[in-house]
C-alpha positions in Angstrom: 23.1 16.0 12.1 25.9 18.4 11.2 25.1 21.2 8.8 21.5 21.6 10.0 20.6 24.7 11.9 17.4 25.9 13.5 15.2 28.3 11.6 15.6 31.0 14.1 19.4 30.7 14.0 19.3 31.0 10.2 17.1 34.0 10.4 19.4 35.7 12.9 22.4 35.0 10.6 20.5 36.3 7.6 19.5 39.4 9.5 23.1 40.1 10.4 24.3 39.5 6.8 21.6 41.9 5.4 22.6 44.6 7.8 26.3 44.2 6.8 25.3 44.4 3.1 23.3 47.6 3.8 26.3 49.1 5.6 28.3 48.8 2.4 26.1 51.5 0.7 24.8 49.4 -2.3 23.2 50.8 -5.4 19.6 52.1 -4.9 18.0 49.2 -6.7 20.0 46.7 -4.6 19.3 48.6 -1.4 15.5 48.4 -2.0 15.8 44.6 -2.4 17.9 44.3 0.7 15.6 46.5 2.8 12.5 44.5 1.6 14.2 41.2 2.6 15.4 42.6 5.9 11.8 43.7 6.7 10.6 40.2 5.9 13.3 38.6 8.1 12.4 41.0 11.0 8.8 40.1 10.7 9.5 36.4 10.7 11.9 36.8 13.7 9.0 38.6 15.6 6.6 35.8 14.7 9.0 33.0 15.8 9.5 34.8 19.1 5.7 34.9 19.6 5.4 31.2 18.8 8.2 30.5 21.3 6.4 32.2 24.1 3.0 30.6 23.1 4.6 27.2 23.3 5.9 27.9 26.8 2.5 29.2 27.9 0.6 26.2 26.5 3.2 23.6 27.2 3.6 22.5 23.6 6.8 21.7 21.8 8.8 24.8 21.0 9.2 25.7 17.3 12.5 25.4 15.6 
């Protein structure tokens, strides 16, 4: 189906967007929000990477 992307691809795009927004030197309040979301995205990217390897190890269906 067109328009549907995997969760990992969305997270990677969101990570890139947040980094670009931080590079624009936002206001301190906005910077704190961006950094908090970037930390959450980084954590989720790490978790999805672990799920991917676990699925390869155990032979289950890989996560999206």
